[in-house]
C-alpha positions in Angstrom: 10.6 10.6 -1.1 11.7 11.2 -5.1 10.9 11.9 -7.7 9.0 8.7 -10.3 9.1 8.2 -13.6 7.0 5.8 -16.0 7.0 6.6 -20.0 4.7 9.0 -20.2 4.7 11.0 -16.4 6.9 12.5 -13.5 5.2 12.2 -9.6 5.6 12.0 -6.3 1.9 10.7 -5.3 2.4 8.6 -1.5 -0.1 7.6 0.2 -0.4 7.0 3.5 -2.8 4.0 4.3 -4.6 1.9 6.9 -6.7 -0.2 7.6 -7.5 -3.2 10.1 -8.4 -6.9 10.7 -12.5 -7.5 11.1 -13.6 -7.1 14.5 -10.5 -5.3 15.8 -8.6 -8.9 16.5 -5.1 -9.2 16.5 -4.3 -11.5 14.7 -1.8 -10.2 12.7 1.3 -12.0 14.3 3.9 -14.4 13.8 3.7 -16.1 10.6 0.8 -13.8 9.2 2.9 -11.2 10.0 5.7 -12.6 8.2 3.1 -14.2 4.9 1.1 -10.1 5.3 4.1 -8.6 4.6 5.7 -10.0 1.5 1.7 -10.6 -0.2 2.3 -6.8 0.3 5.6 -6.4 -0.8 4.2 -8.9 -3.6 1.8 -7.3 -4.8 3.3 -3.2 -4.3 5.5 -4.8 -7.4 2.9 -5.8 -9.4 1.9 -2.3 -9.2 5.2 -0.6 -9.9 4.6 0.6 -6.6 7.1 1.3 -3.7 6.7 1.3 -0.1 8.7 3.6 1.4 7.7 2.2 4.5 5.5 -0.5 6.1 4.4 -1.5 9.4 2.0 -4.1 10.4 1.3 -4.9 14.1 -1.4 -6.6 15.7 -5.0 -4.8 14.7 -4.0 -2.2 12.4 -1.5 -2.2 8.5 0.3 1.0 8.1 1.4 1.7 4.5 3.3 4.4 3.6 3.4 3.9 -0.6 4.3 5.5 -3.5 1.9 5.0 -6.3 1.9 5.8 -10.0 -0.9 8.2 -11.4 -2.6 5.3 -12.4 -4.1 3.8 -9.7 -6.4 5.6 -6.9 -6.1 5.4 -3.6 -9.3 2.7 -4.2 -7.5 1.1 -6.3 -4.1 0.6 -4.6 -6.1 0.2 -1.4 -8.3 -2.8 -2.6 -5.7 -4.4 -4.3 -3.7 -4.6 -0.8 -6.9 -5.9 0.7 -8.3 -8.0 -1.7 -5.2 -10.4 -2.3 -3.6 -11.0 1.0 -7.1 -11.4 2.4 -8.0 -14.1 -0.2 -4.2 -15.7 0.0 -4.2 -15.5 4.1 -7.5 -17.0 4.9 -6.4 -19.7 2.3 -3.5 -20.8 4.3 -4.2 -20.1 7.4 -8.1 -21.6 8.0 -8.9 -20.4 11.5 -9.4 -16.3 9.8 -12.0 -18.9 7.9 -14.0 -17.4 11.2 -14.3 -14.2 10.9 -17.0 -13.0 7.7 -14.3 -11.3 6.0 -10.4 -10.7 7.1 -10.7 -6.8 6.3 -13.0 -4.0 7.5 -14.1 -2.3 5.0 -12.9 1.2 6.3 -9.3 2.3 6.0 -7.8 5.3 6.3 -6.4 7.0 3.5 -4.2 10.4 3.6 -1.9 12.7 0.8 2.2 12.9 2.4 4.7 14.6 0.3 5.2 18.1 -1.4 6.7 20.1 -4.5 9.7 21.9 -3.9 10.4 25.1 -6.6 13.7 22.2 -7.4 12.0 19.7 -7.9 9.5 21.4 -10.8 13.1 22.8 -11.5 14.0 19.2 -12.5 11.3 17.8 -14.0 11.2 20.9 -16.7 14.8 20.6 -17.3 14.3 16.8 -17.6 11.4 17.2 -20.1 13.6 19.5 -22.7 15.7 16.6 -22.7 
């Protein structure tokens, strides 16, 4: 995982996000799984976040994402869960039988490290 840049910052912020469908139903299969992966990638692109790893299991999602510092983990998870829920439930009406697509809970962990080499490279880049 490399250091990323925005106009005003250099960062290496990586979040491991996990969330599950309501009642842990095994609905993330077939066409739903394919559409979900596409949606997650579209949302990440819009947020200028980089997906390092994405695994969709029938009853949960693991996502390792590098995101600019302007987004908190809560912003990220809410964007992924909110947009995917709306679009999947509109496309697949039987998902509306669940009171909501996703549970309110999620897991977030940070991943990454900063070495002396990374810090030195940052200092050199800032000095021009």
